[in-house]
PyMOL Python script that loads the backbone (N, CA, C, O; Angstrom):
from pymol import cmd

cmd.read_pdbstr("""\
ATOM      1  N   MET A   1      35.747  -6.424 303.648  1.00  0.00           N
ATOM      2  CA  MET A   1      37.376  -6.549 302.322  1.00  0.00           C
ATOM      3  C   MET A   1      38.261  -6.788 304.120  1.00  0.00           C
ATOM      4  O   MET A   1      38.135  -7.950 304.505  1.00  0.00           O
ATOM      5  N   SER A   2      39.036  -5.887 305.099  1.00  0.00           N
ATOM      6  CA  SER A   2      39.124  -5.475 305.229  1.00  0.00           C
ATOM      7  C   SER A   2      40.659  -6.469 306.035  1.00  0.00           C
ATOM      8  O   SER A   2      41.799  -6.070 306.270  1.00  0.00           O
ATOM      9  N   ASN A   3      39.853  -8.184 306.327  1.00  0.00           N
ATOM     10  CA  ASN A   3      40.080  -9.752 306.139  1.00  0.00           C
ATOM     11  C   ASN A   3      41.333  -9.503 305.429  1.00  0.00           C
ATOM     12  O   ASN A   3      42.250  -9.162 306.175  1.00  0.00           O
ATOM     13  N   HIS A   4      41.706  -9.608 303.789  1.00  0.00           N
ATOM     14  CA  HIS A   4      41.620  -9.588 302.608  1.00  0.00           C
ATOM     15  C   HIS A   4      43.458  -8.516 302.611  1.00  0.00           C
ATOM     16  O   HIS A   4      44.616  -8.934 302.615  1.00  0.00           O
ATOM     17  N   SER A   5      43.088  -7.590 302.608  1.00  0.00           N
ATOM     18  CA  SER A   5      43.850  -6.666 303.294  1.00  0.00           C
ATOM     19  C   SER A   5      45.311  -7.247 304.326  1.00  0.00           C
ATOM     20  O   SER A   5      46.450  -6.998 303.931  1.00  0.00           O
ATOM     21  N   ASP A   6      45.096  -7.936 305.499  1.00  0.00           N
ATOM     22  CA  ASP A   6      45.848  -7.706 305.779  1.00  0.00           C
ATOM     23  C   ASP A   6      45.814  -9.398 305.552  1.00  0.00           C
ATOM     24  O   ASP A   6      45.691  -9.797 306.711  1.00  0.00           O
ATOM     25  N   GLN A   7      45.848 -10.369 304.846  1.00  0.00           N
ATOM     26  CA  GLN A   7      46.524 -11.018 304.260  1.00  0.00           C
ATOM     27  C   GLN A   7      46.939 -10.892 303.276  1.00  0.00           C
ATOM     28  O   GLN A   7      47.632 -11.854 302.947  1.00  0.00           O
ATOM     29  N   ILE A   8      46.843  -9.842 302.292  1.00  0.00           N
ATOM     30  CA  ILE A   8      47.573  -9.778 301.470  1.00  0.00           C
ATOM     31  C   ILE A   8      49.513  -9.028 301.288  1.00  0.00           C
ATOM     32  O   ILE A   8      50.369  -9.143 300.411  1.00  0.00           O
ATOM     33  N   ARG A   9      49.467  -8.400 302.447  1.00  0.00           N
ATOM     34  CA  ARG A   9      50.211  -7.608 303.456  1.00  0.00           C
ATOM     35  C   ARG A   9      51.802  -8.785 303.847  1.00  0.00           C
ATOM     36  O   ARG A   9      52.992  -8.888 303.551  1.00  0.00           O
ATOM     37  N   ALA A  10      50.416  -9.655 304.941  1.00  0.00           N
ATOM     38  CA  ALA A  10      51.474 -10.427 305.373  1.00  0.00           C
ATOM     39  C   ALA A  10      51.790 -11.220 304.098  1.00  0.00           C
ATOM     40  O   ALA A  10      53.004 -11.424 304.105  1.00  0.00           O
ATOM     41  N   LEU A  11      51.056 -11.913 302.682  1.00  0.00           N
ATOM     42  CA  LEU A  11      51.856 -12.339 301.793  1.00  0.00           C
ATOM     43  C   LEU A  11      53.117 -11.297 301.498  1.00  0.00           C
ATOM     44  O   LEU A  11      54.271 -11.714 301.602  1.00  0.00           O
ATOM     45  N   LEU A  12      52.879 -10.114 301.179  1.00  0.00           N
ATOM     46  CA  LEU A  12      53.684  -9.561 300.845  1.00  0.00           C
ATOM     47  C   LEU A  12      55.379  -9.063 301.800  1.00  0.00           C
ATOM     48  O   LEU A  12      56.450  -8.567 301.450  1.00  0.00           O
ATOM     49  N   ALA A  13      54.903  -9.451 302.841  1.00  0.00           N
ATOM     50  CA  ALA A  13      55.298  -9.394 303.694  1.00  0.00           C
ATOM     51  C   ALA A  13      56.669 -10.411 303.879  1.00  0.00           C
ATOM     52  O   ALA A  13      57.845 -10.074 304.025  1.00  0.00           O
ATOM     53  N   THR A  14      55.993 -11.956 303.810  1.00  0.00           N
ATOM     54  CA  THR A  14      56.343 -13.095 303.271  1.00  0.00           C
ATOM     55  C   THR A  14      57.780 -13.068 301.917  1.00  0.00           C
ATOM     56  O   THR A  14      58.966 -13.392 301.850  1.00  0.00           O
ATOM     57  N   TYR A  15      57.065 -12.660 301.315  1.00  0.00           N
ATOM     58  CA  TYR A  15      57.106 -12.655 299.666  1.00  0.00           C
ATOM     59  C   TYR A  15      59.158 -11.493 299.758  1.00  0.00           C
ATOM     60  O   TYR A  15      60.064 -11.663 298.943  1.00  0.00           O
ATOM     61  N   GLU A  16      59.221 -10.157 301.392  1.00  0.00           N
ATOM     62  CA  GLU A  16      59.792  -9.896 301.536  1.00  0.00           C
ATOM     63  C   GLU A  16      61.303  -9.969 301.348  1.00  0.00           C
ATOM     64  O   GLU A  16      62.332  -9.637 300.761  1.00  0.00           O
ATOM     65  N   ARG A  17      60.442 -10.888 302.611  1.00  0.00           N
ATOM     66  CA  ARG A  17      61.915 -11.642 303.370  1.00  0.00           C
ATOM     67  C   ARG A  17      62.256 -13.170 302.435  1.00  0.00           C
ATOM     68  O   ARG A  17      63.288 -13.830 302.559  1.00  0.00           O
ATOM     69  N   ALA A  18      61.103 -13.495 301.505  1.00  0.00           N
ATOM     70  CA  ALA A  18      61.542 -14.124 300.822  1.00  0.00           C
ATOM     71  C   ALA A  18      62.623 -14.012 299.519  1.00  0.00           C
ATOM     72  O   ALA A  18      63.430 -14.851 299.119  1.00  0.00           O
ATOM     73  N   LEU A  19      62.348 -12.752 299.050  1.00  0.00           N
ATOM     74  CA  LEU A  19      63.916 -12.628 298.407  1.00  0.00           C
ATOM     75  C   LEU A  19      65.330 -11.511 299.640  1.00  0.00           C
ATOM     76  O   LEU A  19      66.397 -11.110 299.176  1.00  0.00           O
ATOM     77  N   ASN A  20      65.096 -11.380 300.429  1.00  0.00           N
ATOM     78  CA  ASN A  20      65.933 -10.915 301.522  1.00  0.00           C
ATOM     79  C   ASN A  20      66.503 -12.003 301.333  1.00  0.00           C
ATOM     80  O   ASN A  20      67.403 -11.967 300.495  1.00  0.00           O
ATOM     81  N   THR A  21      66.270 -13.115 301.889  1.00  0.00           N
ATOM     82  CA  THR A  21      66.510 -14.034 303.136  1.00  0.00           C
ATOM     83  C   THR A  21      67.826 -15.620 301.783  1.00  0.00           C
ATOM     84  O   THR A  21      68.847 -16.180 302.180  1.00  0.00           O
ATOM     85  N   SER A  22      67.291 -15.761 300.638  1.00  0.00           N
ATOM     86  CA  SER A  22      67.476 -15.970 299.141  1.00  0.00           C
ATOM     87  C   SER A  22      66.563 -17.257 299.373  1.00  0.00           C
ATOM     88  O   SER A  22      67.032 -18.393 299.435  1.00  0.00           O
ATOM     89  N   ASP A  23      65.454 -17.009 299.471  1.00  0.00           N
ATOM     90  CA  ASP A  23      64.217 -18.178 299.694  1.00  0.00           C
ATOM     91  C   ASP A  23      64.228 -19.349 298.028  1.00  0.00           C
ATOM     92  O   ASP A  23      63.805 -20.440 298.411  1.00  0.00           O
ATOM     93  N   ALA A  24      64.402 -19.389 297.195  1.00  0.00           N
ATOM     94  CA  ALA A  24      63.898 -19.952 296.745  1.00  0.00           C
ATOM     95  C   ALA A  24      62.160 -20.471 296.351  1.00  0.00           C
ATOM     96  O   ALA A  24      61.312 -20.148 295.519  1.00  0.00           O
ATOM     97  N   ALA A  25      62.284 -21.587 297.657  1.00  0.00           N
ATOM     98  CA  ALA A  25      61.240 -22.023 298.320  1.00  0.00           C
ATOM     99  C   ALA A  25      60.242 -20.545 298.690  1.00  0.00           C
ATOM    100  O   ALA A  25      59.931 -19.691 297.859  1.00  0.00           O
ATOM    101  N   LEU A  26      60.103 -20.546 299.240  1.00  0.00           N
ATOM    102  CA  LEU A  26      59.909 -19.325 299.789  1.00  0.00           C
ATOM    103  C   LEU A  26      59.495 -18.621 299.427  1.00  0.00           C
ATOM    104  O   LEU A  26      58.539 -18.151 300.043  1.00  0.00           O
ATOM    105  N   ALA A  27      59.969 -17.940 297.970  1.00  0.00           N
ATOM    106  CA  ALA A  27      59.640 -17.033 296.937  1.00  0.00           C
ATOM    107  C   ALA A  27      58.327 -17.819 296.560  1.00  0.00           C
ATOM    108  O   ALA A  27      57.148 -17.562 296.805  1.00  0.00           O
ATOM    109  N   ALA A  28      58.926 -18.874 295.873  1.00  0.00           N
ATOM    110  CA  ALA A  28      57.213 -19.142 294.971  1.00  0.00           C
ATOM    111  C   ALA A  28      56.551 -19.937 295.589  1.00  0.00           C
ATOM    112  O   ALA A  28      56.116 -20.873 294.918  1.00  0.00           O
ATOM    113  N   SER A  29      56.380 -19.925 296.324  1.00  0.00           N
ATOM    114  CA  SER A  29      55.487 -20.749 297.733  1.00  0.00           C
ATOM    115  C   SER A  29      54.052 -19.149 297.400  1.00  0.00           C
ATOM    116  O   SER A  29      52.840 -19.250 297.595  1.00  0.00           O
ATOM    117  N   CYS A  30      54.437 -18.502 297.136  1.00  0.00           N
ATOM    118  CA  CYS A  30      53.970 -16.534 297.534  1.00  0.00           C
ATOM    119  C   CYS A  30      53.408 -16.638 296.184  1.00  0.00           C
ATOM    120  O   CYS A  30      52.378 -15.969 296.114  1.00  0.00           O
ATOM    121  N   TYR A  31      53.760 -17.345 294.871  1.00  0.00           N
ATOM    122  CA  TYR A  31      52.806 -17.746 294.059  1.00  0.00           C
ATOM    123  C   TYR A  31      51.501 -18.408 293.620  1.00  0.00           C
ATOM    124  O   TYR A  31      51.560 -19.636 293.690  1.00  0.00           O
ATOM    125  N   THR A  32      50.127 -17.828 293.107  1.00  0.00           N
ATOM    126  CA  THR A  32      49.146 -18.650 292.933  1.00  0.00           C
ATOM    127  C   THR A  32      49.493 -20.193 292.662  1.00  0.00           C
ATOM    128  O   THR A  32      50.665 -20.565 292.703  1.00  0.00           O
ATOM    129  N   ALA A  33      48.537 -21.002 292.407  1.00  0.00           N
ATOM    130  CA  ALA A  33      49.430 -22.033 291.273  1.00  0.00           C
ATOM    131  C   ALA A  33      49.310 -21.929 289.658  1.00  0.00           C
ATOM    132  O   ALA A  33      49.763 -22.758 288.868  1.00  0.00           O
ATOM    133  N   ASP A  34      48.471 -20.511 289.267  1.00  0.00           N
ATOM    134  CA  ASP A  34      48.790 -20.603 288.054  1.00  0.00           C
ATOM    135  C   ASP A  34      50.169 -19.225 287.610  1.00  0.00           C
ATOM    136  O   ASP A  34      50.474 -18.582 286.605  1.00  0.00           O
ATOM    137  N   GLY A  35      50.628 -19.327 288.966  1.00  0.00           N
ATOM    138  CA  GLY A  35      51.631 -17.337 288.803  1.00  0.00           C
ATOM    139  C   GLY A  35      53.177 -18.146 287.961  1.00  0.00           C
ATOM    140  O   GLY A  35      53.928 -19.108 288.122  1.00  0.00           O
ATOM    141  N   VAL A  36      53.014 -17.269 287.255  1.00  0.00           N
ATOM    142  CA  VAL A  36      53.832 -16.495 286.393  1.00  0.00           C
ATOM    143  C   VAL A  36      55.317 -15.808 287.075  1.00  0.00           C
ATOM    144  O   VAL A  36      55.156 -15.513 288.260  1.00  0.00           O
ATOM    145  N   PHE A  37      56.342 -15.588 286.684  1.00  0.00           N
ATOM    146  CA  PHE A  37      57.859 -15.263 288.094  1.00  0.00           C
ATOM    147  C   PHE A  37      58.568 -15.189 285.762  1.00  0.00           C
ATOM    148  O   PHE A  37      58.921 -16.110 285.025  1.00  0.00           O
ATOM    149  N   MET A  38      58.486 -14.204 285.592  1.00  0.00           N
ATOM    150  CA  MET A  38      59.168 -13.054 284.176  1.00  0.00           C
ATOM    151  C   MET A  38      60.855 -12.705 285.051  1.00  0.00           C
ATOM    152  O   MET A  38      61.142 -11.534 285.299  1.00  0.00           O
ATOM    153  N   PRO A  39      61.890 -13.924 285.461  1.00  0.00           N
ATOM    154  CA  PRO A  39      63.395 -13.411 285.378  1.00  0.00           C
ATOM    155  C   PRO A  39      63.606 -11.872 284.858  1.00  0.00           C
ATOM    156  O   PRO A  39      62.561 -11.400 284.411  1.00  0.00           O
ATOM    157  N   THR A  40      64.389 -11.256 284.830  1.00  0.00           N
ATOM    158  CA  THR A  40      65.465 -10.572 283.352  1.00  0.00           C
ATOM    159  C   THR A  40      66.398 -11.383 283.237  1.00  0.00           C
ATOM    160  O   THR A  40      67.178 -11.924 284.021  1.00  0.00           O
ATOM    161  N   THR A  41      66.144 -11.410 281.670  1.00  0.00           N
ATOM    162  CA  THR A  41      67.625 -12.334 280.789  1.00  0.00           C
ATOM    163  C   THR A  41      67.308 -13.547 280.590  1.00  0.00           C
ATOM    164  O   THR A  41      67.592 -14.145 279.552  1.00  0.00           O
ATOM    165  N   LEU A  42      66.357 -14.312 282.066  1.00  0.00           N
ATOM    166  CA  LEU A  42      65.611 -15.275 282.055  1.00  0.00           C
ATOM    167  C   LEU A  42      64.631 -16.263 281.473  1.00  0.00           C
ATOM    168  O   LEU A  42      63.527 -16.065 280.965  1.00  0.00           O
ATOM    169  N   PRO A  43      65.241 -17.267 281.652  1.00  0.00           N
ATOM    170  CA  PRO A  43      63.466 -17.327 280.716  1.00  0.00           C
ATOM    171  C   PRO A  43      62.374 -17.306 282.138  1.00  0.00           C
ATOM    172  O   PRO A  43      62.770 -17.344 283.303  1.00  0.00           O
ATOM    173  N   THR A  44      61.119 -17.246 281.753  1.00  0.00           N
ATOM    174  CA  THR A  44      59.931 -17.144 282.351  1.00  0.00           C
ATOM    175  C   THR A  44      60.030 -18.766 282.890  1.00  0.00           C
ATOM    176  O   THR A  44      60.512 -19.845 282.546  1.00  0.00           O
ATOM    177  N   ALA A  45      58.903 -17.908 284.419  1.00  0.00           N
ATOM    178  CA  ALA A  45      58.386 -19.416 284.656  1.00  0.00           C
ATOM    179  C   ALA A  45      57.474 -19.597 285.260  1.00  0.00           C
ATOM    180  O   ALA A  45      56.932 -18.638 285.810  1.00  0.00           O
ATOM    181  N   ALA A  46      56.904 -21.029 285.400  1.00  0.00           N
ATOM    182  CA  ALA A  46      55.660 -21.262 286.729  1.00  0.00           C
ATOM    183  C   ALA A  46      55.260 -22.464 286.222  1.00  0.00           C
ATOM    184  O   ALA A  46      55.393 -22.895 285.077  1.00  0.00           O
ATOM    185  N   GLY A  47      54.634 -23.088 287.413  1.00  0.00           N
ATOM    186  CA  GLY A  47      54.624 -23.614 288.342  1.00  0.00           C
ATOM    187  C   GLY A  47      55.604 -24.377 288.586  1.00  0.00           C
ATOM    188  O   GLY A  47      56.321 -23.598 289.214  1.00  0.00           O
ATOM    189  N   ASP A  48      56.702 -26.284 288.505  1.00  0.00           N
ATOM    190  CA  ASP A  48      56.734 -26.239 289.040  1.00  0.00           C
ATOM    191  C   ASP A  48      58.468 -25.828 288.961  1.00  0.00           C
ATOM    192  O   ASP A  48      59.094 -26.299 289.910  1.00  0.00           O
ATOM    193  N   GLN A  49      59.017 -25.298 288.306  1.00  0.00           N
ATOM    194  CA  GLN A  49      59.800 -24.610 287.428  1.00  0.00           C
ATOM    195  C   GLN A  49      60.240 -23.068 288.664  1.00  0.00           C
ATOM    196  O   GLN A  49      61.376 -22.653 288.894  1.00  0.00           O
ATOM    197  N   MET A  50      58.735 -22.448 289.334  1.00  0.00           N
ATOM    198  CA  MET A  50      59.244 -20.896 290.360  1.00  0.00           C
ATOM    199  C   MET A  50      60.419 -21.259 290.921  1.00  0.00           C
ATOM    200  O   MET A  50      61.226 -20.425 291.332  1.00  0.00           O
ATOM    201  N   GLN A  51      60.586 -22.406 290.975  1.00  0.00           N
ATOM    202  CA  GLN A  51      60.909 -22.604 292.010  1.00  0.00           C
ATOM    203  C   GLN A  51      63.188 -22.726 292.514  1.00  0.00           C
ATOM    204  O   GLN A  51      63.947 -22.369 293.415  1.00  0.00           O
ATOM    205  N   ALA A  52      63.242 -23.456 291.184  1.00  0.00           N
ATOM    206  CA  ALA A  52      64.647 -23.395 290.307  1.00  0.00           C
ATOM    207  C   ALA A  52      64.380 -21.853 289.332  1.00  0.00           C
ATOM    208  O   ALA A  52      65.513 -21.374 289.389  1.00  0.00           O
ATOM    209  N   ALA A  53      63.912 -21.299 288.873  1.00  0.00           N
ATOM    210  CA  ALA A  53      63.775 -19.679 289.121  1.00  0.00           C
ATOM    211  C   ALA A  53      64.314 -18.790 289.628  1.00  0.00           C
ATOM    212  O   ALA A  53      65.067 -17.937 289.159  1.00  0.00           O
ATOM    213  N   TYR A  54      63.796 -19.026 291.018  1.00  0.00           N
ATOM    214  CA  TYR A  54      64.300 -17.466 291.703  1.00  0.00           C
ATOM    215  C   TYR A  54      65.560 -18.864 292.195  1.00  0.00           C
ATOM    216  O   TYR A  54      66.473 -18.120 292.552  1.00  0.00           O
ATOM    217  N   GLY A  55      66.126 -20.320 292.416  1.00  0.00           N
ATOM    218  CA  GLY A  55      67.208 -20.113 292.789  1.00  0.00           C
ATOM    219  C   GLY A  55      68.346 -19.793 291.889  1.00  0.00           C
ATOM    220  O   GLY A  55      69.468 -19.788 292.396  1.00  0.00           O
ATOM    221  N   HIS A  56      68.164 -19.411 290.087  1.00  0.00           N
ATOM    222  CA  HIS A  56      68.860 -19.277 289.468  1.00  0.00           C
ATOM    223  C   HIS A  56      69.321 -17.221 290.037  1.00  0.00           C
ATOM    224  O   HIS A  56      70.176 -16.644 290.708  1.00  0.00           O
ATOM    225  N   VAL A  57      68.465 -16.972 289.463  1.00  0.00           N
ATOM    226  CA  VAL A  57      68.288 -15.776 290.627  1.00  0.00           C
ATOM    227  C   VAL A  57      69.133 -14.944 291.735  1.00  0.00           C
ATOM    228  O   VAL A  57      69.532 -13.788 291.875  1.00  0.00           O
ATOM    229  N   PHE A  58      69.170 -15.845 292.255  1.00  0.00           N
ATOM    230  CA  PHE A  58      69.608 -15.903 293.559  1.00  0.00           C
ATOM    231  C   PHE A  58      70.875 -16.437 293.803  1.00  0.00           C
ATOM    232  O   PHE A  58      71.637 -16.110 294.714  1.00  0.00           O
ATOM    233  N   ALA A  59      71.118 -17.564 292.643  1.00  0.00           N
ATOM    234  CA  ALA A  59      72.428 -17.266 292.137  1.00  0.00           C
ATOM    235  C   ALA A  59      73.747 -16.079 292.068  1.00  0.00           C
ATOM    236  O   ALA A  59      74.966 -16.146 292.228  1.00  0.00           O
ATOM    237  N   ALA A  60      72.999 -15.239 291.817  1.00  0.00           N
ATOM    238  CA  ALA A  60      73.218 -14.570 290.453  1.00  0.00           C
ATOM    239  C   ALA A  60      73.603 -12.589 291.433  1.00  0.00           C
ATOM    240  O   ALA A  60      74.327 -11.593 291.425  1.00  0.00           O
ATOM    241  N   ILE A  61      72.654 -13.128 291.961  1.00  0.00           N
ATOM    242  CA  ILE A  61      72.470 -11.056 292.403  1.00  0.00           C
ATOM    243  C   ILE A  61      72.042 -12.062 294.196  1.00  0.00           C
ATOM    244  O   ILE A  61      71.841 -13.255 294.424  1.00  0.00           O
ATOM    245  N   ARG A  62      72.056 -11.347 294.716  1.00  0.00           N
ATOM    246  CA  ARG A  62      71.684 -10.591 296.549  1.00  0.00           C
ATOM    247  C   ARG A  62      71.033  -9.328 296.689  1.00  0.00           C
ATOM    248  O   ARG A  62      71.750  -8.347 296.890  1.00  0.00           O
ATOM    249  N   LEU A  63      69.593  -9.164 296.604  1.00  0.00           N
ATOM    250  CA  LEU A  63      68.991  -8.642 297.115  1.00  0.00           C
ATOM    251  C   LEU A  63      68.948  -7.797 298.819  1.00  0.00           C
ATOM    252  O   LEU A  63      69.289  -7.937 299.993  1.00  0.00           O
ATOM    253  N   ARG A  64      68.473  -7.165 298.161  1.00  0.00           N
ATOM    254  CA  ARG A  64      67.901  -5.823 299.771  1.00  0.00           C
ATOM    255  C   ARG A  64      66.912  -5.135 299.528  1.00  0.00           C
ATOM    256  O   ARG A  64      67.189  -3.979 299.209  1.00  0.00           O
ATOM    257  N   VAL A  65      65.216  -5.546 299.570  1.00  0.00           N
ATOM    258  CA  VAL A  65      64.486  -4.380 299.565  1.00  0.00           C
ATOM    259  C   VAL A  65      63.696  -4.618 300.807  1.00  0.00           C
ATOM    260  O   VAL A  65      63.435  -5.536 301.584  1.00  0.00           O
ATOM    261  N   THR A  66      63.442  -3.364 300.623  1.00  0.00           N
ATOM    262  CA  THR A  66      62.140  -3.031 302.127  1.00  0.00           C
ATOM    263  C   THR A  66      60.847  -2.847 301.274  1.00  0.00           C
ATOM    264  O   THR A  66      60.900  -2.107 300.291  1.00  0.00           O
ATOM    265  N   PHE A  67      59.616  -3.524 301.624  1.00  0.00           N
ATOM    266  CA  PHE A  67      58.422  -2.943 300.686  1.00  0.00           C
ATOM    267  C   PHE A  67      57.501  -1.736 301.159  1.00  0.00           C
ATOM    268  O   PHE A  67      56.489  -1.792 301.859  1.00  0.00           O
ATOM    269  N   THR A  68      57.837  -1.136 300.851  1.00  0.00           N
ATOM    270  CA  THR A  68      56.217  -0.137 301.805  1.00  0.00           C
ATOM    271  C   THR A  68      55.345  -0.444 300.400  1.00  0.00           C
ATOM    272  O   THR A  68      55.466  -0.827 299.237  1.00  0.00           O
ATOM    273  N   VAL A  69      54.115   0.141 301.669  1.00  0.00           N
ATOM    274  CA  VAL A  69      51.854   0.348 300.473  1.00  0.00           C
ATOM    275  C   VAL A  69      52.382   1.145 300.977  1.00  0.00           C
ATOM    276  O   VAL A  69      53.205   0.823 301.834  1.00  0.00           O
ATOM    277  N   ASP A  70      52.149   2.581 300.674  1.00  0.00           N
ATOM    278  CA  ASP A  70      51.696   3.143 300.769  1.00  0.00           C
ATOM    279  C   ASP A  70      49.782   3.160 300.504  1.00  0.00           C
ATOM    280  O   ASP A  70      49.199   3.514 301.529  1.00  0.00           O
ATOM    281  N   GLU A  71      49.289   2.987 299.879  1.00  0.00           N
ATOM    282  CA  GLU A  71      47.694   1.958 299.908  1.00  0.00           C
ATOM    283  C   GLU A  71      46.841   0.770 298.718  1.00  0.00           C
ATOM    284  O   GLU A  71      46.730   0.719 297.494  1.00  0.00           O
ATOM    285  N   LEU A  72      46.577   0.304 299.362  1.00  0.00           N
ATOM    286  CA  LEU A  72      46.414  -1.226 298.907  1.00  0.00           C
ATOM    287  C   LEU A  72      45.532  -1.127 298.563  1.00  0.00           C
ATOM    288  O   LEU A  72      45.347  -0.111 299.234  1.00  0.00           O
ATOM    289  N   VAL A  73      44.355  -1.271 297.898  1.00  0.00           N
ATOM    290  CA  VAL A  73      43.072  -1.438 297.279  1.00  0.00           C
ATOM    291  C   VAL A  73      42.660  -2.561 297.187  1.00  0.00           C
ATOM    292  O   VAL A  73      43.468  -3.120 296.445  1.00  0.00           O
ATOM    293  N   VAL A  74      41.738  -3.415 297.535  1.00  0.00           N
ATOM    294  CA  VAL A  74      41.492  -4.933 297.339  1.00  0.00           C
ATOM    295  C   VAL A  74      39.636  -4.856 296.233  1.00  0.00           C
ATOM    296  O   VAL A  74      38.513  -5.130 296.656  1.00  0.00           O
ATOM    297  N   THR A  75      39.942  -4.507 295.180  1.00  0.00           N
ATOM    298  CA  THR A  75      38.655  -5.020 294.360  1.00  0.00           C
ATOM    299  C   THR A  75      37.602  -5.728 294.742  1.00  0.00           C
ATOM    300  O   THR A  75      36.594  -5.062 294.977  1.00  0.00           O
ATOM    301  N   SER A  76      37.522  -6.991 294.888  1.00  0.00           N
ATOM    302  CA  SER A  76      36.799  -8.459 294.583  1.00  0.00           C
ATOM    303  C   SER A  76      37.421  -9.042 295.852  1.00  0.00           C
ATOM    304  O   SER A  76      38.132  -8.531 296.717  1.00  0.00           O
ATOM    305  N   ASP A  77      36.738 -10.752 295.627  1.00  0.00           N
ATOM    306  CA  ASP A  77      37.943 -11.324 295.916  1.00  0.00           C
ATOM    307  C   ASP A  77      38.506 -12.069 295.370  1.00  0.00           C
ATOM    308  O   ASP A  77      38.845 -12.892 296.220  1.00  0.00           O
ATOM    309  N   GLN A  78      38.966 -12.444 294.183  1.00  0.00           N
ATOM    310  CA  GLN A  78      39.755 -12.318 292.838  1.00  0.00           C
ATOM    311  C   GLN A  78      40.519 -10.945 292.540  1.00  0.00           C
ATOM    312  O   GLN A  78      40.165 -10.950 291.361  1.00  0.00           O
ATOM    313  N   SER A  79      41.066 -10.097 292.611  1.00  0.00           N
ATOM    314  CA  SER A  79      41.903  -8.923 292.620  1.00  0.00           C
ATOM    315  C   SER A  79      42.076  -7.546 293.958  1.00  0.00           C
ATOM    316  O   SER A  79      41.539  -7.377 295.052  1.00  0.00           O
ATOM    317  N   ALA A  80      43.189  -6.709 293.093  1.00  0.00           N
ATOM    318  CA  ALA A  80      43.808  -6.179 294.403  1.00  0.00           C
ATOM    319  C   ALA A  80      44.989  -5.506 293.955  1.00  0.00           C
ATOM    320  O   ALA A  80      45.621  -5.812 292.944  1.00  0.00           O
ATOM    321  N   TYR A  81      45.242  -4.641 294.692  1.00  0.00           N
ATOM    322  CA  TYR A  81      46.643  -3.647 293.617  1.00  0.00           C
ATOM    323  C   TYR A  81      46.936  -2.315 295.072  1.00  0.00           C
ATOM    324  O   TYR A  81      46.146  -1.489 295.528  1.00  0.00           O
ATOM    325  N   ALA A  82      48.996  -2.733 295.604  1.00  0.00           N
ATOM    326  CA  ALA A  82      49.244  -2.430 295.636  1.00  0.00           C
ATOM    327  C   ALA A  82      49.648  -1.277 295.650  1.00  0.00           C
ATOM    328  O   ALA A  82      49.595  -1.424 294.429  1.00  0.00           O
ATOM    329  N   LEU A  83      49.987  -0.312 295.790  1.00  0.00           N
ATOM    330  CA  LEU A  83      50.821   1.209 295.224  1.00  0.00           C
ATOM    331  C   LEU A  83      52.120   1.399 296.660  1.00  0.00           C
ATOM    332  O   LEU A  83      52.912   2.341 296.655  1.00  0.00           O
TER     333      LEU A  83
END
""", "prot")
cmd.dss("prot")
cmd.show_as("cartoon", "prot")
cmd.util.cbc("prot")
cmd.orient("prot")
């Protein structure tokens, strides 16, 4: 499942870049088709609402985040978690 680990790490790096550059389209593209974004103090967003929701968040705050993955466990082709 090494390939899955590499793909997940690449996705997390893309999401980190999206957050740090306030790129709403890139952030939304990191989700699956049935993904849900639940921003604090804003309505939950899914599907075609996702990009606009990230746009609202990025208009209100500027993020500077660094993701550190200490452990990545791929449990199946459909499930994984990172610590």
